[in-house]
Residue frames as qw, qx, qy, qz and C-alpha x, y, z in Angstrom:
[[0.829, -0.057, 0.203, 0.519, -3.07, -17.76, 19.08],
 [0.010, -0.886, 0.142, 0.441, -0.66, -14.90, 18.38],
 [0.820, 0.509, 0.134, 0.224, 0.76, -14.83, 14.87],
 [0.533, -0.414, 0.228, 0.702, 4.22, -13.74, 13.76],
 [0.405, 0.883, 0.156, -0.179, 4.11, -10.65, 11.53],
 [0.620, -0.128, 0.393, 0.667, 6.67, -10.45, 8.73],
 [0.242, 0.836, 0.027, -0.492, 7.06, -7.19, 6.79],
 [0.772, 0.333, 0.391, 0.375, 7.80, -7.71, 3.10],
 [0.384, 0.746, 0.023, 0.543, 10.48, -5.19, 2.20],
 [0.633, -0.561, -0.227, 0.483, 13.16, -3.82, 4.53],
 [0.373, 0.402, 0.125, 0.827, 13.77, -0.53, 2.73],
 [0.016, -0.154, 0.238, -0.959, 12.68, 2.91, 3.86],
 [0.605, -0.271, -0.189, -0.724, 8.97, 2.20, 3.78],
 [0.757, -0.170, -0.629, 0.047, 9.50, -1.14, 5.49],
 [0.379, -0.045, -0.544, 0.747, 11.16, 0.66, 8.40],
 [0.300, -0.178, 0.049, -0.936, 8.33, 3.19, 8.46],
 [0.727, -0.227, -0.458, -0.459, 5.77, 0.38, 8.46],
 [0.586, -0.102, -0.692, 0.409, 7.58, -1.22, 11.40],
 [0.040, 0.031, -0.386, 0.921, 7.00, 1.99, 13.35],
 [0.546, -0.155, -0.173, -0.805, 3.32, 2.11, 12.43],
 [0.740, -0.162, -0.639, -0.131, 2.90, -1.56, 13.41],
 [0.421, -0.066, -0.644, 0.635, 4.53, -0.92, 16.77],
 [0.177, -0.092, 0.180, -0.963, 1.96, 1.86, 17.27],
 [0.650, -0.262, -0.487, -0.521, -0.96, -0.57, 17.16],
 [0.485, -0.483, 0.521, -0.509, -1.95, -1.41, 20.76],
 [0.005, 0.189, -0.982, 0.009, -1.42, -5.08, 21.69],
 [0.399, 0.296, 0.742, -0.450, -5.12, -5.48, 22.43],
 [0.554, 0.624, 0.041, -0.550, -6.00, -4.42, 18.87],
 [0.517, 0.546, -0.611, -0.247, -3.92, -7.05, 17.09],
 [0.954, -0.191, 0.191, -0.131, -3.37, -10.80, 17.11],
 [0.834, 0.389, -0.146, 0.362, 0.27, -10.73, 15.99],
 [0.479, -0.773, 0.195, 0.368, 3.72, -9.85, 17.25],
 [0.453, 0.820, -0.319, -0.143, 6.40, -8.51, 14.93],
 [0.939, -0.152, 0.236, 0.199, 8.86, -11.18, 13.84],
 [0.432, -0.416, 0.434, 0.673, 11.04, -9.38, 11.30],
 [0.410, 0.658, -0.201, -0.599, 11.38, -8.68, 7.58],
 [0.788, 0.209, 0.510, 0.273, 11.59, -10.49, 4.28],
 [0.236, 0.881, -0.197, -0.360, 13.81, -8.91, 1.62],
 [0.900, 0.400, -0.020, 0.175, 15.81, -10.11, -1.38],
 [0.360, 0.680, -0.386, 0.509, 18.71, -7.95, -0.17],
 [0.746, -0.415, -0.462, 0.240, 20.08, -9.43, 3.07],
 [0.455, -0.090, -0.215, 0.859, 21.99, -6.18, 3.72],
 [0.039, -0.692, -0.417, -0.588, 18.96, -3.87, 3.42],
 [0.500, -0.835, -0.220, -0.070, 19.04, -2.98, 7.12],
 [0.724, -0.079, -0.140, 0.671, 22.78, -2.45, 7.37],
 [0.243, 0.221, -0.050, 0.943, 23.57, 0.94, 8.88],
 [0.434, -0.489, -0.176, -0.736, 20.13, 1.39, 10.40],
 [0.145, -0.178, 0.799, -0.556, 19.40, 0.75, 14.09],
 [0.742, -0.078, -0.278, -0.605, 16.74, -1.98, 14.13],
 [0.469, -0.340, 0.751, -0.318, 16.08, -4.76, 16.60],
 [0.852, 0.267, 0.385, -0.233, 14.43, -6.91, 13.93],
 [0.303, -0.405, 0.718, 0.478, 16.24, -8.89, 11.25],
 [0.619, 0.378, -0.394, -0.564, 15.73, -10.05, 7.68],
 [0.679, -0.173, 0.676, -0.228, 14.57, -13.66, 7.85],
 [0.585, 0.153, 0.742, 0.291, 14.59, -14.58, 4.18],
 [0.053, 0.124, -0.488, -0.862, 13.79, -13.71, 0.58],
 [0.584, 0.258, 0.384, -0.667, 10.04, -13.34, -0.07],
 [0.620, 0.413, -0.460, -0.483, 10.41, -15.04, -3.45],
 [0.568, 0.181, -0.803, 0.014, 11.58, -18.29, -1.87],
 [0.230, -0.252, 0.661, -0.669, 10.28, -18.08, 1.70],
 [0.407, -0.257, -0.855, -0.193, 8.15, -21.02, 2.82],
 [0.399, -0.501, 0.099, -0.762, 5.32, -19.60, 4.96],
 [0.110, -0.042, -0.902, 0.415, 4.80, -21.11, 8.37],
 [0.234, -0.599, -0.721, -0.259, 1.14, -21.61, 9.34],
 [0.359, -0.704, -0.407, 0.457, 1.68, -19.08, 12.14],
 [0.309, -0.145, 0.192, 0.920, 3.06, -16.35, 9.84],
 [0.300, 0.843, 0.442, -0.059, 1.13, -13.35, 8.59],
 [0.525, 0.072, 0.253, 0.809, 2.54, -10.80, 6.15],
 [0.146, 0.895, 0.241, -0.345, 2.27, -7.11, 5.33],
 [0.680, 0.444, 0.213, 0.543, 3.69, -5.55, 2.13],
 [0.214, -0.849, 0.029, 0.482, 6.07, -2.58, 2.31],
 [0.507, 0.053, 0.561, 0.652, 6.83, -2.36, -1.42],
 [0.170, 0.571, 0.072, -0.800, 6.19, 0.88, -3.28],
 [0.229, 0.255, -0.660, -0.669, 6.19, -0.47, -6.84],
 [0.723, 0.044, 0.260, -0.639, 2.67, -1.77, -7.35],
 [0.833, 0.303, -0.389, -0.249, 3.37, -4.51, -9.92],
 [0.376, 0.353, -0.789, 0.334, 6.23, -5.91, -7.83],
 [0.363, -0.179, 0.596, -0.693, 4.09, -5.79, -4.71],
 [0.832, 0.123, 0.052, -0.539, 1.27, -7.74, -6.37],
 [0.724, 0.362, -0.585, -0.047, 3.63, -10.32, -7.85],
 [0.202, 0.305, -0.802, 0.472, 5.31, -11.03, -4.52],
 [0.473, -0.090, 0.510, -0.713, 2.12, -11.00, -2.44],
 [0.851, 0.189, -0.103, -0.479, 0.24, -13.26, -4.85],
 [0.610, 0.354, -0.703, 0.093, 3.17, -15.64, -4.95],
 [0.042, -0.220, 0.776, -0.589, 3.20, -15.87, -1.16],
 [0.671, 0.042, 0.277, -0.687, -0.55, -16.37, -1.13],
 [0.815, 0.288, -0.409, -0.292, -0.17, -19.20, -3.65],
 [0.477, 0.247, -0.776, 0.331, 2.26, -20.82, -1.16],
 [0.549, -0.564, -0.617, 0.008, -0.47, -20.72, 1.51],
 [0.288, 0.012, -0.328, 0.900, 0.68, -17.41, 2.97],
 [0.165, -0.791, -0.588, -0.022, -1.79, -15.30, 4.93],
 [0.256, 0.409, -0.025, 0.875, -1.85, -11.54, 5.26],
 [0.181, -0.542, -0.548, 0.610, -2.67, -9.19, 8.10],
 [0.123, 0.775, 0.328, 0.525, -4.41, -5.83, 7.66],
 [0.436, -0.253, -0.357, 0.786, -2.90, -2.84, 9.46],
 [0.071, -0.837, -0.334, -0.428, -5.03, 0.11, 10.49],
 [0.333, 0.170, -0.424, 0.824, -3.02, 2.68, 12.41],
 [0.153, -0.559, -0.690, 0.434, -4.95, 3.98, 15.44],
 [0.037, 0.520, 0.065, -0.851, -5.07, 7.47, 13.90],
 [0.044, -0.090, -0.734, -0.671, -6.55, 6.25, 10.60],
 [0.452, 0.221, 0.345, -0.792, -10.24, 7.13, 10.08],
 [0.026, -0.163, -0.914, -0.371, -12.77, 4.64, 8.71],
 [0.443, 0.024, 0.088, -0.892, -16.24, 5.96, 8.05],
 [0.727, 0.120, 0.518, -0.435, -19.44, 3.96, 7.70],
 [0.868, 0.396, 0.270, -0.131, -19.67, 0.99, 5.32],
 [0.271, 0.781, -0.547, -0.129, -15.99, 0.98, 4.35],
 [0.992, -0.044, 0.111, 0.046, -14.19, -2.23, 3.43],
 [0.004, 0.805, -0.585, -0.095, -10.42, -2.79, 3.64],
 [0.916, 0.236, -0.304, -0.115, -8.96, -5.83, 1.90],
 [0.905, -0.350, 0.080, 0.229, -6.45, -8.35, 3.19],
 [0.730, 0.010, 0.128, 0.671, -2.83, -7.22, 3.30],
 [0.168, 0.797, 0.185, 0.551, -3.75, -3.55, 3.12],
 [0.504, -0.258, -0.349, 0.747, -2.11, -0.82, 5.21],
 [0.041, -0.898, -0.250, -0.361, -3.60, 2.48, 6.41],
 [0.530, 0.110, -0.339, 0.770, -0.80, 4.66, 7.77],
 [0.167, -0.486, -0.479, 0.712, -1.26, 7.52, 10.27],
 [0.180, 0.483, 0.063, -0.855, -3.96, 9.96, 9.28],
 [0.079, -0.060, -0.804, -0.586, -5.24, 7.95, 6.32],
 [0.414, 0.247, 0.426, -0.766, -8.98, 8.54, 5.86],
 [0.062, -0.261, -0.855, -0.444, -11.81, 6.57, 4.25],
 [0.295, -0.102, 0.144, -0.939, -14.99, 8.63, 4.42],
 [0.657, 0.127, 0.543, -0.507, -17.99, 6.43, 3.60],
 [0.860, 0.393, 0.279, -0.165, -18.79, 3.46, 1.35],
 [0.233, 0.758, -0.587, -0.163, -15.16, 3.14, 0.27],
 [0.989, -0.023, 0.149, -0.007, -13.85, -0.23, -0.90],
 [0.016, 0.751, -0.646, -0.134, -10.14, -1.04, -0.86],
 [0.905, 0.209, -0.355, -0.102, -8.91, -4.22, -2.53],
 [0.895, -0.359, 0.014, 0.265, -6.15, -6.45, -1.22],
 [0.713, -0.089, 0.103, 0.688, -2.54, -5.23, -0.75],
 [0.149, 0.853, 0.180, 0.467, -3.43, -1.52, -0.93],
 [0.526, -0.279, -0.308, 0.742, -1.10, 0.91, 0.85],
 [0.006, -0.904, -0.236, -0.357, -2.36, 4.36, 1.88],
 [0.542, 0.089, -0.348, 0.760, 0.54, 6.39, 3.19],
 [0.201, -0.418, -0.506, 0.727, 0.29, 9.18, 5.75],
 [0.185, 0.537, 0.227, -0.791, -2.65, 11.61, 5.45],
 [0.120, -0.008, -0.727, -0.676, -3.99, 10.14, 2.20],
 [0.436, 0.254, 0.536, -0.676, -7.74, 10.07, 1.73],
 [0.010, -0.230, -0.842, -0.489, -10.58, 8.53, -0.26],
 [0.389, 0.007, 0.112, -0.915, -13.90, 10.33, -0.62],
 [0.689, 0.133, 0.503, -0.504, -17.34, 8.74, -0.70],
 [0.861, 0.387, 0.243, -0.222, -17.98, 5.69, -2.88],
 [0.227, 0.719, -0.630, -0.188, -14.39, 5.27, -4.08],
 [0.989, -0.007, 0.147, -0.023, -13.35, 1.81, -5.29],
 [0.007, -0.786, 0.609, 0.104, -9.65, 0.95, -5.20],
 [0.910, 0.236, -0.322, -0.115, -8.29, -2.13, -6.97],
 [0.908, -0.340, 0.026, 0.245, -5.81, -4.63, -5.58],
 [0.768, -0.022, 0.088, 0.635, -2.23, -3.52, -5.10],
 [0.192, 0.868, 0.117, 0.443, -2.68, 0.24, -5.44],
 [0.596, -0.222, -0.284, 0.717, -0.12, 2.49, -3.76],
 [0.060, -0.951, -0.194, -0.234, -1.01, 5.91, -2.33],
 [0.502, 0.209, -0.332, 0.771, 1.99, 8.06, -1.47],
 [0.206, -0.424, -0.529, 0.706, 1.68, 10.64, 1.31],
 [0.142, 0.492, 0.180, -0.840, -1.08, 13.29, 1.15],
 [0.030, -0.132, -0.770, -0.624, -2.90, 11.84, -1.87],
 [0.405, 0.288, 0.397, -0.772, -6.51, 13.03, -2.32],
 [0.056, -0.164, -0.871, -0.459, -8.80, 10.66, -4.21],
 [0.347, 0.050, 0.219, -0.911, -12.18, 12.37, -4.31],
 [0.640, 0.147, 0.551, -0.515, -15.74, 11.01, -4.47],
 [0.834, 0.398, 0.286, -0.254, -16.80, 8.12, -6.72],
 [0.242, 0.697, -0.633, -0.235, -13.35, 7.61, -8.28],
 [0.991, 0.025, 0.123, -0.048, -12.47, 4.15, -9.62],
 [0.027, -0.736, 0.663, 0.134, -8.84, 3.05, -9.44],
 [0.893, 0.228, -0.354, -0.161, -7.89, -0.09, -11.32],
 [0.928, -0.299, -0.017, 0.221, -5.42, -2.71, -10.18],
 [0.766, -0.089, 0.068, 0.633, -1.88, -1.66, -9.31],
 [0.191, 0.884, 0.125, 0.407, -2.29, 2.11, -9.68],
 [0.588, -0.222, -0.263, 0.732, 0.52, 4.25, -8.25],
 [0.029, -0.933, -0.242, -0.266, -0.23, 7.75, -6.94],
 [0.528, 0.249, -0.307, 0.752, 2.68, 10.07, -6.14],
 [0.277, -0.417, -0.514, 0.697, 2.79, 12.38, -3.15],
 [0.134, 0.482, 0.193, -0.844, 0.11, 15.11, -3.10],
 [0.065, -0.113, -0.748, -0.651, -1.58, 13.76, -6.25],
 [0.431, 0.280, 0.428, -0.743, -5.29, 14.59, -6.65],
 [0.026, 0.205, 0.863, 0.460, -7.92, 12.69, -8.64],
 [0.342, -0.006, 0.061, -0.938, -11.11, 14.67, -9.29],
 [0.590, 0.090, 0.624, -0.505, -14.58, 13.19, -8.66],
 [0.805, 0.392, 0.272, -0.353, -16.02, 10.39, -10.73],
 [0.420, 0.689, -0.542, -0.236, -12.91, 9.67, -12.79],
 [0.991, -0.054, 0.120, 0.024, -11.34, 6.31, -13.63],
 [0.005, 0.761, -0.638, -0.116, -7.64, 5.47, -13.53],
 [0.901, 0.221, -0.305, -0.215, -6.77, 2.29, -15.40],
 [0.944, -0.286, 0.040, 0.160, -4.77, -0.73, -14.29],
 [0.766, -0.185, 0.120, 0.604, -1.09, -0.05, -13.52],
 [0.249, 0.824, 0.102, 0.498, -1.29, 3.61, -14.45],
 [0.557, -0.304, -0.315, 0.706, 0.88, 6.06, -12.51],
 [0.009, -0.936, -0.230, -0.267, 0.10, 9.61, -11.42],
 [0.541, 0.321, -0.316, 0.710, 3.10, 11.83, -10.70],
 [0.362, -0.457, -0.493, 0.646, 3.66, 13.72, -7.46],
 [0.001, -0.439, -0.129, 0.889, 1.68, 16.96, -7.23],
 [0.070, -0.104, -0.687, -0.716, -0.43, 16.15, -10.29],
 [0.469, 0.270, 0.436, -0.719, -4.16, 16.85, -10.64],
 [0.150, 0.146, 0.904, 0.374, -6.09, 14.30, -12.68],
 [0.363, 0.338, 0.158, -0.854, -8.97, 15.99, -14.51],
 [0.747, 0.290, -0.301, -0.517, -9.88, 13.27, -17.02],
 [0.975, -0.116, 0.171, -0.079, -9.86, 9.46, -17.15],
 [0.073, -0.699, 0.690, 0.170, -6.40, 7.85, -17.29],
 [0.865, 0.244, -0.367, -0.241, -5.91, 4.82, -19.56],
 [0.926, -0.340, 0.133, 0.097, -4.31, 1.64, -18.25],
 [0.866, 0.004, 0.138, 0.481, -0.54, 1.47, -18.13],
 [0.381, 0.697, 0.037, 0.606, 0.30, 5.12, -18.77],
 [0.451, -0.369, -0.346, 0.735, 2.04, 7.75, -16.65],
 [0.065, 0.840, 0.306, 0.444, 0.49, 11.19, -16.24],
 [0.484, -0.327, -0.287, 0.759, 2.00, 14.26, -14.62],
 [0.130, 0.176, 0.132, 0.967, 1.29, 17.94, -14.16],
 [0.127, 0.571, 0.587, -0.560, -1.59, 20.32, -13.52],
 [0.896, -0.046, 0.183, -0.401, -3.71, 19.30, -15.30],
 [0.593, -0.323, 0.717, 0.170, -2.16, 15.84, -15.56],
 [0.676, 0.596, -0.251, -0.353, -1.08, 14.82, -19.05],
 [0.984, 0.014, 0.117, 0.132, 0.44, 11.63, -20.37],
 [0.111, -0.816, 0.529, 0.204, 4.24, 11.53, -20.36],
 [0.914, 0.351, -0.189, -0.076, 5.58, 9.23, -23.09],
 [0.770, 0.323, -0.424, 0.351, 8.44, 6.97, -22.10],
 [0.260, -0.766, 0.340, -0.479, 8.76, 8.39, -18.58],
 [0.819, -0.027, -0.544, 0.180, 11.00, 6.22, -16.38],
 [0.154, 0.440, -0.485, 0.740, 11.90, 8.50, -13.48],
 [0.167, -0.266, -0.806, 0.502, 10.78, 8.44, -9.88],
 [0.220, -0.638, -0.490, -0.552, 7.23, 9.62, -9.25]]
């Protein structure tokens, strides 16, 4: 039976994810794209798109034939919405773009997305609802918690542990063996050289905690 794929979030990344999903050969998937879910019914206005917004993910009642993929950059919001849909008997697909690389003994959780050029080397474990944007990578023995978000060109090196809901900005680097706590954020272009506590934002080279930071990463 072919499922109907609904992308959660019709913003910029949602439209990117639509393109990546269309790049998966029909023989490598058991779903066809059905459209988007978004709280903003006008999110696609002004953009050429053959697919429509079919409802608000916070109130959508999953059909047994539906499967979902998250396209939400903010990790805590992504986890809240995905877990709410799961609690309403929603099921999630896993998207591996054909150009993504999976080495031996790697595990990718439900609802996770590997965009073009994403690389898992060996013995990497990704939790559920993890997004690895284009050309991001995980070295050997990395463990990534549920809901983490990798922006483009992120480099997480060997034996790193990322907690739940970690956000990594574009071109961020985490050095080997370090731990980044739950819902921490690493700014774009930063190099993490020591463990990062839960819930804090770090930026810079070397990355240092930024008190009260509220800007875009």
